[in-house]
C-alpha positions in Angstrom: 147.8 103.9 198.2 146.7 102.9 201.6 143.6 104.9 202.1 141.7 104.7 205.4 138.4 105.2 203.6 136.2 102.1 203.4 136.3 100.2 200.2 133.4 99.7 197.8 132.8 96.2 199.2 132.7 97.6 202.8 130.2 100.3 201.8 127.8 98.3 199.7 128.4 94.8 201.2 126.4 93.3 203.9 127.1 96.1 206.3 127.4 99.4 204.8 128.2 102.4 206.8 125.4 102.1 209.3 125.4 98.4 209.5 122.2 98.2 207.5 119.9 97.1 210.4 117.1 99.5 209.4 117.3 98.6 205.8 116.7 94.9 206.4 113.6 95.4 208.5 110.3 94.8 206.9 107.3 97.1 208.0 105.2 95.4 210.7 101.9 94.1 209.4 98.9 93.7 211.5 97.6 90.2 211.9 94.1 89.0 212.4 92.4 92.0 210.7 89.6 90.2 208.9 87.9 93.6 208.1 90.5 94.4 205.5 89.0 92.0 202.9 85.6 93.5 203.3 87.0 97.0 202.7 88.9 95.9 199.8 85.8 94.3 198.2 83.9 97.5 198.8 86.7 99.6 197.2 86.8 97.3 194.2 83.0 97.6 193.8 83.1 101.3 193.8 86.2 101.4 191.4 84.4 99.0 189.1 81.3 101.3 189.0 83.4 104.4 188.4 85.2 102.4 185.6 81.9 101.6 183.9 80.8 105.2 184.1 84.0 106.4 182.7 83.9 103.8 179.9 80.3 104.8 178.9 81.3 108.4 178.8 84.3 107.7 176.6 82.1 105.7 174.2 79.6 108.5 174.0 82.4 111.1 173.5 84.1 109.0 170.8 80.7 108.7 168.9 80.3 112.5 169.1 83.8 113.0 167.7 83.2 110.5 164.9 79.9 112.0 163.9 81.3 115.6 164.0 84.2 114.6 161.9 82.0 112.9 159.4 79.7 116.0 159.2 82.8 118.2 158.8 84.2 116.1 156.0 80.9 116.2 154.2 80.8 120.0 154.6 84.3 120.4 153.1 83.4 118.1 150.2 80.2 120.2 149.6 82.2 123.4 149.6 84.8 122.0 147.2 82.1 120.8 144.8 80.3 124.2 144.9 83.6 125.9 143.9 84.6 123.5 141.1 81.1 123.3 139.5 80.7 127.0 138.8 
């Protein structure tokens, strides 16, 4: 059973087939860019404003659904009472 194929440990251990040099590298990060914090703050402000608008629209929509459902149930009750009272 002497196979010349690499064992599991050889494939998935510290080296792998290609040696794993590229897998171990972290992407290079730019240093000293103080502008990123300002951009992030602006993006957060825009996202927060968008969130507030979406939340307000969702609340209004929920109130409309609630009101429509209530009116529909009242209509059904009235229709039922009209049929049973005759």
